[in-house]
Backbone as CSV, one residue per row, in Angstrom:
resi,resn,N_x,N_y,N_z,CA_x,CA_y,CA_z,C_x,C_y,C_z
1,UNK,-106.685,-38.464,-71.016,-107.397,-36.981,-70.705,-106.552,-35.569,-70.701
2,UNK,-106.872,-34.714,-71.730,-106.238,-33.362,-71.537,-107.507,-32.196,-70.744
3,UNK,-106.741,-32.053,-69.680,-107.462,-31.220,-68.765,-107.225,-29.764,-67.999
4,UNK,-107.974,-28.923,-68.548,-107.818,-27.201,-68.382,-108.239,-27.190,-66.989
5,UNK,-107.643,-26.413,-65.955,-107.504,-26.447,-64.414,-107.423,-25.307,-64.382
6,UNK,-108.145,-24.359,-63.666,-107.870,-23.104,-63.297,-107.853,-22.957,-61.366
7,UNK,-107.048,-21.988,-60.974,-106.541,-21.934,-59.750,-105.500,-23.004,-59.117
8,UNK,-104.620,-23.242,-59.948,-103.618,-24.069,-60.081,-102.670,-24.178,-58.777
9,UNK,-102.635,-22.774,-58.700,-101.348,-22.276,-57.913,-102.013,-22.293,-56.383
10,UNK,-103.200,-22.511,-55.953,-103.827,-22.514,-54.804,-103.484,-23.869,-54.138
11,UNK,-103.711,-24.148,-52.836,-103.316,-25.689,-52.049,-104.048,-26.728,-52.817
12,UNK,-105.171,-26.512,-53.053,-106.038,-27.949,-53.471,-105.654,-27.886,-54.913
13,UNK,-105.621,-26.520,-55.784,-105.405,-26.899,-57.071,-104.311,-27.476,-57.383
14,UNK,-102.948,-26.821,-56.973,-102.116,-27.811,-57.051,-102.018,-29.255,-56.666
15,UNK,-102.683,-29.411,-55.780,-102.787,-31.234,-55.539,-103.752,-31.650,-56.352
16,UNK,-104.686,-31.341,-56.723,-105.139,-31.733,-57.927,-104.701,-32.026,-58.892
17,UNK,-103.745,-30.734,-59.728,-102.891,-31.390,-60.991,-102.014,-32.762,-60.222
18,UNK,-101.494,-32.437,-59.020,-100.687,-33.431,-58.582,-101.418,-34.880,-58.933
19,UNK,-102.575,-35.186,-58.811,-103.278,-36.201,-58.624,-103.908,-36.621,-59.981
20,UNK,-104.046,-35.595,-60.782,-104.366,-35.827,-62.271,-103.436,-36.055,-63.057
21,UNK,-102.099,-35.701,-62.694,-100.672,-36.080,-63.337,-100.550,-37.773,-63.079
22,UNK,-100.425,-38.065,-61.982,-100.645,-39.425,-61.223,-101.173,-40.367,-61.973
23,UNK,-102.578,-39.767,-62.847,-103.633,-40.629,-63.114,-103.067,-40.753,-64.316
24,UNK,-102.077,-40.199,-65.242,-101.537,-40.039,-66.596,-102.301,-39.378,-67.871
25,UNK,-103.044,-38.273,-66.753,-103.372,-37.139,-67.777,-102.483,-35.991,-68.148
26,UNK,-102.984,-34.977,-69.092,-102.195,-33.984,-69.087,-103.321,-32.804,-68.741
27,UNK,-102.164,-31.622,-67.894,-103.236,-30.698,-67.719,-102.477,-29.329,-67.881
28,UNK,-103.236,-28.371,-68.253,-102.986,-26.969,-68.910,-103.387,-26.118,-67.250
29,UNK,-102.789,-25.833,-66.573,-103.398,-24.862,-65.378,-103.103,-23.588,-65.588
30,UNK,-103.753,-22.965,-65.188,-104.481,-21.243,-65.406,-104.452,-20.647,-63.779
31,UNK,-103.553,-19.896,-63.878,-104.029,-19.335,-62.963,-103.021,-17.828,-62.949
32,UNK,-103.928,-17.022,-61.785,-102.983,-15.180,-61.886,-102.297,-14.818,-60.699
33,UNK,-102.492,-15.689,-59.926,-101.534,-15.617,-58.830,-101.890,-14.232,-58.220
34,UNK,-102.964,-14.067,-57.696,-103.625,-13.391,-57.147,-102.955,-13.741,-55.766
35,UNK,-103.730,-15.037,-55.507,-103.643,-15.673,-54.207,-103.179,-16.905,-54.162
36,UNK,-102.655,-17.346,-55.406,-101.986,-18.564,-55.480,-100.320,-18.057,-55.423
37,UNK,-99.828,-19.393,-54.994,-98.070,-19.429,-54.787,-97.619,-20.464,-55.944
38,UNK,-96.693,-19.265,-56.370,-95.721,-20.100,-57.397,-95.041,-21.276,-56.691
39,UNK,-94.689,-20.975,-55.720,-94.055,-22.316,-54.766,-94.779,-23.345,-55.200
40,UNK,-96.220,-23.578,-54.651,-96.660,-24.678,-55.063,-97.032,-25.333,-56.618
41,UNK,-96.219,-24.903,-57.512,-96.315,-25.433,-58.705,-94.508,-25.646,-58.845
42,UNK,-93.893,-25.687,-58.297,-92.517,-25.751,-58.274,-91.905,-27.313,-58.809
43,UNK,-92.454,-28.262,-58.570,-92.165,-29.386,-58.379,-93.385,-29.930,-60.179
44,UNK,-94.226,-29.153,-60.430,-94.683,-29.374,-61.815,-94.263,-28.669,-62.493
45,UNK,-93.338,-27.633,-62.390,-93.203,-26.813,-63.882,-92.380,-28.142,-64.861
46,UNK,-91.592,-28.784,-64.755,-90.834,-29.516,-65.290,-91.059,-31.101,-65.770
47,UNK,-92.284,-30.948,-65.118,-93.508,-32.192,-65.618,-93.872,-32.062,-67.245
48,UNK,-93.512,-33.272,-67.871,-93.873,-33.018,-69.111,-95.489,-32.945,-69.952
49,UNK,-96.119,-33.526,-68.648,-97.681,-33.326,-68.809,-97.979,-32.092,-68.458
50,UNK,-97.693,-31.234,-67.542,-97.792,-29.648,-67.425,-97.246,-28.999,-68.019
51,UNK,-98.604,-28.211,-68.730,-98.059,-26.671,-68.778,-99.052,-25.556,-68.166
52,UNK,-98.552,-24.750,-67.821,-98.896,-23.243,-67.473,-99.173,-21.969,-68.396
53,UNK,-100.394,-21.497,-67.887,-100.759,-20.397,-68.552,-101.353,-19.163,-67.578
54,UNK,-100.377,-18.273,-67.227,-100.882,-17.343,-66.694,-101.761,-16.125,-66.962
55,UNK,-103.074,-16.578,-66.036,-104.149,-16.183,-66.418,-105.011,-15.629,-65.670
56,UNK,-105.583,-14.710,-65.796,-106.937,-14.060,-65.177,-107.997,-14.498,-66.006
57,UNK,-108.950,-15.433,-65.095,-109.804,-16.246,-66.184,-111.122,-15.418,-65.889
58,UNK,-111.330,-14.384,-65.297,-112.113,-13.413,-65.593,-112.232,-12.671,-66.931
59,UNK,-111.066,-12.619,-67.415,-110.200,-11.902,-68.692,-110.671,-13.313,-70.198
60,UNK,-110.776,-12.214,-70.805,-111.063,-13.496,-72.293,-109.544,-14.004,-72.982
61,UNK,-109.744,-15.230,-73.075,-108.443,-16.369,-73.156,-108.945,-17.648,-74.174
62,UNK,-107.838,-18.121,-74.624,-108.192,-18.969,-75.219,-107.276,-20.490,-74.990
63,UNK,-107.357,-21.688,-75.282,-106.349,-22.918,-75.029,-106.131,-23.627,-76.874
64,UNK,-105.167,-23.196,-77.246,-105.164,-24.268,-78.618,-104.799,-25.589,-78.086
65,UNK,-105.294,-26.462,-78.971,-105.169,-27.729,-79.053,-106.744,-28.605,-78.332
66,UNK,-106.704,-29.678,-78.490,-108.308,-30.632,-77.892,-108.067,-30.386,-76.198
67,UNK,-109.234,-30.555,-75.632,-109.851,-30.613,-74.054,-110.618,-31.383,-74.020
68,UNK,-110.580,-32.236,-73.142,-111.399,-33.288,-72.353,-112.404,-32.827,-71.463
69,UNK,-111.959,-31.944,-70.708,-112.361,-31.601,-69.241,-111.858,-30.369,-68.769
70,UNK,-112.717,-29.540,-68.632,-112.260,-28.362,-67.692,-112.731,-28.063,-66.428
71,UNK,-111.908,-27.743,-65.231,-112.279,-27.962,-63.988,-111.775,-26.215,-63.776
72,UNK,-112.916,-25.982,-63.315,-112.942,-24.186,-62.438,-112.870,-23.798,-61.280
73,UNK,-111.607,-24.000,-60.737,-111.161,-23.915,-59.080,-110.420,-22.889,-58.855
74,UNK,-110.682,-21.403,-59.306,-110.124,-20.433,-59.305,-110.788,-19.815,-58.670
75,UNK,-110.697,-19.213,-57.206,-110.983,-18.095,-56.460,-110.539,-17.622,-55.162
76,UNK,-110.146,-16.827,-54.808,-109.738,-16.570,-53.634,-110.850,-17.273,-51.918
77,UNK,-109.794,-18.320,-51.705,-110.870,-19.065,-50.788,-110.763,-18.622,-49.202
78,UNK,-109.805,-18.037,-48.482,-109.652,-17.694,-47.223,-110.762,-16.346,-47.319
79,UNK,-111.379,-16.343,-45.434,-111.763,-14.517,-45.480,-110.904,-13.269,-45.924
80,UNK,-109.954,-13.519,-45.228,-108.509,-12.991,-45.579,-108.597,-12.362,-47.407
81,UNK,-108.633,-13.157,-47.872,-108.113,-12.724,-49.290,-109.300,-12.589,-49.837
82,UNK,-110.564,-12.937,-49.292,-111.372,-12.595,-50.574,-112.238,-11.143,-49.644
83,UNK,-111.778,-10.594,-48.784,-111.923,-9.634,-47.932,-110.880,-8.421,-48.707
84,UNK,-110.025,-8.756,-48.969,-108.905,-7.872,-49.178,-109.332,-7.930,-51.126
85,UNK,-109.855,-8.851,-51.767,-109.864,-8.922,-53.199,-111.307,-9.090,-53.177
86,UNK,-112.405,-8.399,-52.534,-113.949,-8.516,-53.024,-114.308,-8.454,-54.235
87,UNK,-113.651,-7.401,-55.182,-114.282,-7.335,-56.722,-113.901,-9.170,-57.631
88,UNK,-112.317,-9.148,-57.465,-112.066,-9.987,-57.898,-112.206,-11.564,-57.480
89,UNK,-112.947,-11.743,-56.412,-113.267,-13.034,-55.760,-115.048,-12.835,-56.480
90,UNK,-115.763,-12.168,-56.814,-116.837,-11.950,-57.874,-117.107,-12.335,-58.920
91,UNK,-115.836,-11.512,-59.645,-115.506,-11.758,-60.781,-115.000,-13.265,-61.335
92,UNK,-114.321,-13.907,-60.445,-113.748,-15.269,-60.325,-114.987,-16.160,-60.416
93,UNK,-115.940,-15.779,-59.282,-117.040,-17.067,-59.426,-117.999,-16.597,-60.740
94,UNK,-117.961,-15.449,-61.213,-119.437,-15.099,-61.939,-118.745,-15.409,-63.372
95,UNK,-118.011,-14.233,-63.398,-117.483,-13.724,-65.101,-116.064,-14.980,-65.587
96,UNK,-115.183,-15.561,-64.782,-114.290,-16.661,-64.418,-115.694,-18.189,-64.625
97,UNK,-116.440,-17.855,-64.133,-117.254,-19.596,-64.368,-117.660,-19.174,-65.708
98,UNK,-118.106,-18.152,-66.515,-118.362,-17.854,-67.831,-117.351,-18.523,-68.713
99,UNK,-116.629,-17.726,-68.224,-115.415,-18.005,-69.317,-115.026,-19.516,-69.539
100,UNK,-114.940,-20.181,-68.282,-114.411,-21.496,-68.319,-115.494,-22.490,-68.906
101,UNK,-116.660,-21.651,-68.923,-117.667,-22.675,-69.576,-117.892,-22.789,-71.180
102,UNK,-117.638,-21.452,-71.348,-117.478,-20.547,-72.802,-116.105,-22.015,-73.566
103,UNK,-115.091,-22.276,-72.204,-114.002,-22.808,-72.855,-114.410,-24.090,-73.355
104,UNK,-115.146,-24.782,-72.154,-115.430,-26.521,-72.226,-116.282,-26.808,-73.655
105,UNK,-117.576,-25.086,-73.506,-118.307,-25.619,-74.471,-117.388,-25.683,-76.003
106,UNK,-116.526,-24.920,-76.078,-115.888,-24.409,-77.526,-114.944,-25.731,-77.506
107,UNK,-114.745,-26.383,-76.780,-113.765,-27.554,-77.158,-114.773,-28.792,-77.094
108,UNK,-115.929,-28.968,-77.044,-116.855,-30.058,-76.354,-116.439,-30.657,-74.926
109,UNK,-115.983,-29.988,-74.681,-115.022,-30.820,-72.888,-116.425,-31.007,-71.644
110,UNK,-115.892,-31.950,-71.112,-117.349,-31.621,-69.741,-116.492,-30.470,-69.007
111,UNK,-117.399,-30.447,-68.077,-117.143,-28.972,-67.281,-117.154,-29.197,-65.443
112,UNK,-116.559,-29.029,-64.776,-116.489,-29.300,-63.378,-116.218,-27.911,-62.939
113,UNK,-117.237,-27.848,-61.866,-116.974,-26.458,-60.812,-117.008,-26.746,-59.348
114,UNK,-115.877,-26.307,-58.549,-115.463,-26.361,-57.721,-115.845,-25.225,-56.757
115,UNK,-116.198,-24.824,-55.410,-116.661,-24.041,-54.423,-115.487,-24.316,-53.007
116,UNK,-115.586,-23.306,-52.275,-114.957,-23.357,-50.965,-116.585,-23.916,-50.046
117,UNK,-116.289,-24.428,-48.674,-117.205,-24.042,-47.906,-117.571,-22.754,-47.361
118,UNK,-116.754,-21.812,-47.834,-117.285,-20.334,-47.714,-118.790,-20.240,-48.269
119,UNK,-118.955,-20.829,-49.579,-120.346,-20.501,-49.995,-121.426,-20.605,-48.910
120,UNK,-121.273,-21.246,-48.132,-122.428,-21.500,-47.080,-122.316,-20.151,-45.969
121,UNK,-121.642,-19.453,-45.908,-121.889,-18.701,-45.059,-120.562,-18.892,-44.153
122,UNK,-121.638,-18.520,-42.797,-120.932,-18.839,-41.093,-122.074,-20.090,-40.798
123,UNK,-121.244,-21.326,-41.398,-122.519,-22.610,-41.383,-122.604,-22.831,-39.542
124,UNK,-123.692,-22.870,-39.700,-124.275,-23.858,-38.027,-123.935,-25.336,-38.135
125,UNK,-123.419,-25.886,-39.481,-122.964,-27.135,-39.409,-122.003,-27.360,-39.733
126,UNK,-121.336,-28.344,-39.026,-120.083,-28.813,-39.632,-119.720,-30.307,-39.191
127,UNK,-118.838,-30.944,-40.744,-118.719,-30.445,-41.657,-119.803,-29.867,-42.499
128,UNK,-120.293,-29.329,-43.514,-121.045,-29.122,-44.311,-121.384,-30.155,-45.215
129,UNK,-122.688,-30.611,-45.504,-122.770,-31.577,-46.158,-123.744,-31.098,-47.414
130,UNK,-123.850,-31.408,-48.461,-124.465,-31.039,-50.076,-126.204,-30.559,-49.526
131,UNK,-126.656,-31.679,-48.535,-127.814,-30.932,-48.613,-127.857,-30.170,-47.538
132,UNK,-127.280,-28.990,-47.163,-126.936,-27.859,-46.181,-127.235,-26.536,-47.221
133,UNK,-128.205,-25.873,-46.860,-128.669,-25.006,-47.380,-128.011,-23.393,-47.005
134,UNK,-126.975,-23.293,-45.744,-126.046,-22.881,-45.413,-126.866,-21.511,-44.418
135,UNK,-125.810,-20.578,-43.916,-126.166,-19.590,-43.411,-125.439,-18.345,-43.648
136,UNK,-126.047,-17.819,-44.648,-125.456,-16.573,-45.690,-126.220,-15.390,-45.487
137,UNK,-125.154,-14.498,-45.066,-125.502,-12.980,-44.826,-125.307,-12.293,-45.746
138,UNK,-126.329,-12.222,-47.358,-125.771,-11.656,-48.469,-125.702,-9.798,-48.267
139,UNK,-125.524,-9.359,-47.127,-124.979,-8.175,-47.215,-124.233,-7.958,-46.258
140,UNK,-123.881,-9.432,-45.511,-122.754,-8.680,-44.455,-121.242,-9.044,-45.238
141,UNK,-119.897,-8.640,-44.653,-119.156,-8.380,-44.872,-118.406,-9.618,-45.974
142,UNK,-118.763,-10.643,-45.471,-118.256,-12.073,-46.317,-119.851,-12.453,-46.952
143,UNK,-120.863,-11.671,-47.550,-122.123,-12.103,-47.995,-121.712,-12.607,-49.787
144,UNK,-120.499,-12.329,-50.314,-120.500,-12.309,-51.970,-120.190,-13.690,-52.340
145,UNK,-120.450,-14.643,-51.546,-120.294,-16.158,-52.001,-121.404,-16.720,-52.056
146,UNK,-121.820,-16.860,-53.565,-122.663,-17.730,-53.786,-124.335,-16.854,-53.606
147,UNK,-124.240,-15.717,-53.989,-125.330,-14.711,-53.838,-125.888,-14.403,-55.225
148,UNK,-126.671,-13.631,-55.189,-126.755,-12.897,-57.011,-126.246,-11.925,-56.954
149,UNK,-126.490,-11.140,-58.098,-125.762,-9.683,-58.460,-126.414,-8.773,-57.865
150,UNK,-127.631,-8.794,-57.074,-128.269,-7.662,-56.887,-127.907,-7.573,-55.518
151,UNK,-127.987,-8.710,-54.655,-127.045,-8.677,-53.321,-125.683,-8.245,-53.491
152,UNK,-125.033,-8.450,-54.277,-123.407,-8.004,-54.289,-123.262,-6.560,-54.075
153,UNK,-124.028,-5.843,-54.587,-123.748,-4.172,-54.477,-122.621,-3.321,-53.174
154,UNK,-123.440,-4.291,-51.493,-122.730,-3.760,-50.597,-121.189,-4.100,-50.967
155,UNK,-120.693,-5.307,-51.120,-119.499,-5.470,-51.620,-118.711,-4.755,-52.343
156,UNK,-119.481,-4.645,-53.437,-118.551,-3.238,-54.662,-118.623,-2.098,-54.110
157,UNK,-119.996,-1.636,-53.269,-119.707,-0.059,-52.578,-118.608,-0.446,-51.570
158,UNK,-118.234,-1.269,-50.782,-117.244,-1.275,-49.836,-115.553,-1.062,-50.692
159,UNK,-115.802,-2.006,-51.453,-114.261,-1.987,-52.215,-113.531,-0.888,-53.174
160,UNK,-115.398,0.380,-53.171,-114.674,1.396,-53.719,-114.766,2.514,-52.556
161,UNK,-114.778,2.155,-51.592,-114.885,3.576,-50.566,-113.564,4.415,-50.479
């Protein structure tokens, strides 16, 4: 399968690529390196079945050739990172998801969206299971994961103070 994966320079994204390549797939990796590290990809750059597109998935882009699957993993994942980049985090989760869905639709590909446990807020349950609804403060400092657009306004306000 030929698979497009966003967020490949992150810890989990790069290891996911390792797994896909080991399974014999071809990977088109996307990352803008806002929080990801080029070091995470050093071992992949010479792999014949790996290609890298330096791309912010919140901006318009296309990928030539067929795709069988699209995996959206791009997002600042740690509290430090998403507090430093609140707008970019919101865009990766909203516009980036839309762009990756459009990519899948245009190629007739399957789509997988991943997230971090941060979408649960400050969890009362460890580890979080899929049936856990979370403990999210939608107007708090880290409340922009998994909340509707109208609740994101405090994050946008703080970013522009």
